[in-house]
N, C-alpha and C positions, 0 to 999 in steps of 0.2 A: 503493500499498500502506499502510493505517495502522501508525503506532508497533505493535512489538509489546507488547500486553500482559499475552500469556498466555491461556488459556482459563477461563472463568468458569463455575464449578460449577454445575450444575441439581440434580443428584441425587446422594446417596452411597450406595449400595447396602448395604442392612442385612449388618451381620457382616463386612464387607470389611475390607482392610487399613484402606483411608480411615476408613470406620467407628472403627475402635478409635484411629484416631490424633485423632479428636476432628474431622476436615474438614467443613467444612459448607458447605451452598446458599450463593451467595454471594462466598465465596472463588476466588481465582484461583490457579491452579496456573502458575509461570512458567517452570520449567525442570526439566529430569529429567538428572543427568548432566550438567550445565554445559551443556545442549544447550537456549537459547531455543526454547520452542513456539510454533507457527505454526499449527497445526490439530493433528485427532485424530489425524491419522495419525502424526506426528510422537510424538504421547503415546504411541500402541501401540507403535510400534517402540523408544522409547527405557526406554519400562517392561520391557522384554523383558529381563533382566539379573537375576543373584543379588542385586548391591549397585548399589542405589538411591540417589542422592542426592536428594533435592526440596525443591525453593525454592516457600513459599507464601505469597501475599500475602494479609494478612485488614487489611481497612481500609487503615492506612499502614503496619503492621507486618508486614515478611517472615520469616518460620518459616522454618527449613531442617531437615529430617530425613532420619535415614540409617537406609534399610530393607534388612533381608533377606529375600529371598522366594524362592520358584519363580519361572524364567523367566518360563514360561507363564502363571503368577497374575496377574490383573490387579488395578488397586487400586482398581475400584471406583467409577469416576466416570462420571457424563453431564454433559456441556457443554449450555452454553445455546445454542450454534452451533458449525458443525463446522468452520467457519473463522475463526482467532484474528483471524489480521494481515489479513482482508478478503478481499472478493473479487477475483480478476483477470477484468478485463473484456474484451469482444471489442473489438478495432482495427482489424477488418474492417470492409469496408463492402458487403456482398454485396448484390445490388438483389432480390433474391428471401428475404433474411431476414423471416422470418414477423411478428417484434418489430415490424421496422419498417413492417411491414401493419396493426398493430394501432390500432384507433380511440382515442378516448377513454374513460374510466368504466371501466378494467378494473383488476383486483387490480392494487397496487403493482408487485408483484416480477414482473411480465408485462410490463415496460419494459425490465429489468434485462438487458443483453447480457452472458453470461458467456462466457469462454472459457478456463476453469480444469481446469487437467488432474489436479487435485487430486478436483473435481468429476466428473469422468470415471471415475477409479476409483471413488471412494465410490458415487456414482449412476447412473453410466450415462451421464452426458452426454456428448454429442460435442463434441468441440476439433478447431480447424482446427491446432494445434502453433505457429500460425505467431508466437505471443509468446514462445516459449521463449528464456530465456535459459542461460548456460555452467551458471550456479550450479542452476537446473532439471535441466540433464541430470546433474549430478553427485549429486542428490538423487535422480533415478530410478535411478541406478548402484547408490546406497546402499543406496533401501530396497526396488527392484524393482517397483515400483507396477504389476500387472501383472491383469488386460488395460486398456487402455485402448482408446476408442472416438474413432473419426475420421474427421471429415468431410474425404473427399477430393475429391470432385465431379468433378476432370479431375487425371492423371498428365500431364499435357503444360502444361510450368510457366508458358507465354506464356497459356493459354486459362485455367488455375487462379486467375491472377494476376487474369485478368478479371474471372473470378465471383466472386473476394472481395472484388474491388476493391481489391486490394494488389497496387502494384506492386513491393513489395519481399517478397512470401512467399517463404520458402523451397522447396526442392524436396522437396515430401512424400514421394518415392520414397526419397531420401536419408536422411531422417527415419525413417523405417519400418523402415529397413535399420539404422539405428543404436538404436534402440528393440530390435530382434530381437537386437544385439549385448550387449544388456545381459539379455535373457532375458525381454523384456517380448513379449506377444502385445497383438496389438489385432484390433477388430472396427472393420469401416469402412463408409460411406456414400457413395453416390453420388444428388445430389438431379439429378434429370434435370430439364432445361430444354429444352423441344423446340427445334430451329433452332441450338441451342447446343454443349450436349453430350452429343446421343444419336448417332447413327449412327457412323460409323467412330472419333469421337472415343469413345463410350462403349465400342466394342469395345477399343480400346486402354488404356483405363483399366482394365478388367476382364481383360485380358492382361497389364499389370503388376501389378497387385494379386494376380491369381493366381498369378504368378510369385515373389510373395515368400511363399507359404504355405510352413512353417506361422505362421511369423510372423504373416501374415495369416489369421485364423480364420474370417474370412466377410465376405461382400460383400453389403451390400445394397442395393438401387437403388430407390428412392422419385420419386413424381412431383411434381413443382414444388407448391408449393399457394401461393395467390395470391388476394388479398383484394378488397375493392370500395375497399379504402382503402389501399391501396401508392401511393407518391410517383407525382405523376401525370407527370414528368419521369425514365423509370427508363433508367438508361445502359444498360441493354442490354435488347433486344425481347423482353418476357415474354412466353406466354401457357401456359395449359393446355393437357395433351395431348388428341388428340382421341381418338376410340373405335378409329380406322382405327390409330391410333399405340399405342395401348393393346393392341390386339390384336396387332400387328408385333411390342410388348415380352414379350408372352407368349409368344410362338413362340420368340424371341430366347432367352427365359430358360430356356425349357426345352432349348434347343439347350445353353446354356451347362452346365447341369444334367448332361444325359447325358455332358458331355464331362470334365467334371472328377468326375462320378462313376466312370468309368471310369479316370481317371488317379490320383485322390487317395482313391476310396472315400468322396468325401462331395459334397454338391451346391454347397460352396462361394457360389453365387451365389443369391440368393434375393430375389424381387421381391415387393414390399409388397403388401396385401390389395387396395389400391386398385385397382391395374393389372387383376387377375381380374374385380372388380367393376365396374369400368367399361366394359371389354371384352366383360363378361357372359360369360366361361367361368368354368368350374367349381373351385372351388378346390382344390387340389393335395390329396393326402392326406399324410399324417402324416408320411410317410418322406422328403418335400420338403423338410422342415424342420428334418431332422435334430434335433439338441437344442435347437433354438429360439434359437439365438443373438442373434436380434435381434427379438424379443418386443416390447422396450419401442417398437421402432420402426415397431411396426405391421404386422410380418413374422409371420405364423402366429394372429394372435389369431381368424380367422375358423375355422381350422382349429379349433381348441381350442374353440370355441363349437359348431359342428357336431360335432363326437366328445361332447362333454358331454351334447349333447341325444341323441345315441344312447346313451348311458350311464342319462340319466333316464328316455327309452321304454323301455330293456330292463327297468328297475326297474317304473317302471310296468305292462308285461306281467304279470310274475310276480307281482304285487301284485293285479292281475285277474284270476288265478289261484286267488285265495283265500288269504285270511290264516293259513290252519291250515297249508300246506306252510311258506310261508316267513317266518311271523310278520311280514309287513308291513316288512320292514327293507331290502327292496331300493333304494328311494332315497335311505334316509340312508346305505346302504354304498356306494352307487355314482354316486347323481345329485348329487350335492349340492355337489361341488368346483367349484372355483372355475377361471378360466382358468390353465394353469400348473400346477394341481394345487396351489392355493393357494387354493381359498375354504373356508368354514368347513363344519361337518357341520349339517345342519336336520335337525327331525323327518319321520318315513319318511310317504310318501305313503299314503292308504288306498286299502283294494279298494270296489268298487263296492256290496256288502253293507253296508256300514257307513256310507253318506254322511250328512255332515252338512248341516246349512243350506247353502243357495245362495250362492255370493260371487262377485264379479265384481272384475277388475284391470284397468286399462290399463298399457301399456308403452309406453315411449318410447324413439325412437333417433332419428338420421339419417337423411337419405333414400337414402344410399349404401346403406348395408346393410337399409333397408327389404323389397327384395324377399328378401332371402334370410332376413329373420326373420320375415317373413309368411308364408312356406311351412313354418316350426316351428310359428308361430300357430296355422296350418291343421291340424296334427297333432295340435294339442294334446287335443282332444276323444278321442284315442285312451288317452290316459294313464286310468289306474286313478281318479286323483281328479279324473277332469275333471265329475260332474255334481255335485261339490263349489264348483268355481271355474271361470267363463269370463274369457278373456282376449282383450283388444281391444288391438291395435297401434296407433299414433298416430306418422308419421314427420312430425317437426318441419323443416320449412326454414328454413336460416339468413339470416333477413334483418341481423343484426349484422354479418357478415362480409361477407355478399354470398352469393347462392343458386350460386354456383360453388365453395363449402365447403359440403361435404356431409358430413362423419364426425362420429360422434356425440359424438368428444372436444371438437370447438370448439363445440357448443352451449351457448347463453347460458341465464341463467333467464328472460329475458325474453322470450326467443323460445320457451320451452317456456311460459312462463304465456300466450301472446298465443295460441299454436296450442290449448294445451287448454280454454283459456276458451271457444274455440270449439265445443266439444264439451260444455260444459254444458248440463245438462239446462235450463235457463232460457233457452237460445237456440234460436232455430227448428231447429239443426241435429238436436237430438233424442239426439244421443248422450251417453252417461253413461259419465263416467269410472269409475264401481264405487265399491269400497271402498277401495282402493288404488291408487297410481299407482307404477310401477318406473320409476326415473331411472336412465339409463348413470351406472355408476361414473366412466367416465373423462370424464364434464364436469365432475367436482370435483375441487379438489387431492389432494397425496398424502393428506392425512390425512381426505380425506371431508368436509370442511366448508365451501369455497368454491367456487364454479361462476367462473367467467372474470370474470363482471362480479359479483364479490363478495356473491352471496348464499346463505345457508345452507340446508341443507333444511328447515329450520325456517321460514324464510321462505316457502319454496314452498309447505309443508304449509298456513300459517297465508293465504295468500293466494287457494289451492286450495281449501279447505276439506276438503281429503281428506289422509288418511295417506300418508305418502311413505316410499319405500325403496328403496335404491340396490344395482344390480346390473350385475354383469359378463356374465352366462352365465343360459342358460335352465334349468341346473341350482338357481342358487340363486333364481331366479323360481319353480319348483316346491317348493323346500326351504322358502323363506316363506311360500307359499300353506299347504303342509303344515304348517308351526308355527299359522298360524293357525287352520286348522281344528281341531288338536289343541287350542289353545287352547278353540275354540266348542265341544267336548266336553264340556271340562273345566267 
């Protein structure tokens, strides 16, 4: 941990308390009511009082302010970083840790192993709880940071220590019980390594965690991800699951769901989408995922994709019956929301009777989701906007991490470029990229600015010579093409 230096102010909200006091970007907020600030959580917690004493550092001058405000009123600050005292890094040595399997040439942040419970609360990162000190438990009791996301992998203590490469790892069951006693809920994950923590060990882990409900709110089961760059001398025998093992996992997962729905009135145990795709089994309906508690863990993304596409199709069918009846608004109202209903609205799709000039686009994805997306692309001509825009799917093999890595979220710019250049009209393949290339939103960072290998959308546009758009659902694809169509008509 670095020396406590408070939080560096990045922005001051207009008309806020901080703005009225003349606080400025570059100032450092050191403390509130005598509490040195370690992160934005301290800032949020200790400002929630009627009487607040704030200490600010401007240059070398310390400034003290006495404030009277409503407890719910925010001071109006944004900070340059969420953590003021430095990131708490991971001290485990998991042989399947994906960061230890990274090759050179990625974004610098991708080589930092964090295991910081504050990031778990703030951003949904998974933590192992192996580095908690008593002072951390005291803070958790005071601030009730709930929910947290915990990587369990196994509840058998000896097995978990092997999986974490941490002989002194504490008993995670006792830690989860202690969190529950503080009023803190947890979402858990199990990364399954075939031959190590599957079979009876997995059944025991699920049983133990389910016994912790309602403290344990969800259990995600995720297949281990292995790249060609993992250490040659692994401390444990690691391999990816086979198709047969994935099929067995799907059967077992459904059995657990039936059991816990009967006992708890919710599924509780959720398999990552990869299991169903690898097994060649249908993606479950929306009810399987309840409130989608593990969406960021790849649990339910494909179901949201399929349901979003169904809305787009319904909107297109209404549009094809004529604009006079529906005003051409179906796609705008129902087909343009993103995964988890967080997408942005786009322009409506137009009925066939008012088709603008023909457009074409290429949709890029990883190889795992490609068969599912191809079925949706095959249905594209049935949309009301089909005569105005054609769509081609291109699955990109992952040469950077190795072709055993098949998810879209781990695609790199160099692999996308290598594959798409093979679809350029100047090559013998004869495939056109069209007027626009859609890239998976998940292959970029949280801001949508950089790929794993540090390329920007503008870099890809420049290399391809074709405009690039980021999308995470077919609804966004349809909405974007609809927007382009409207622009042509204007």
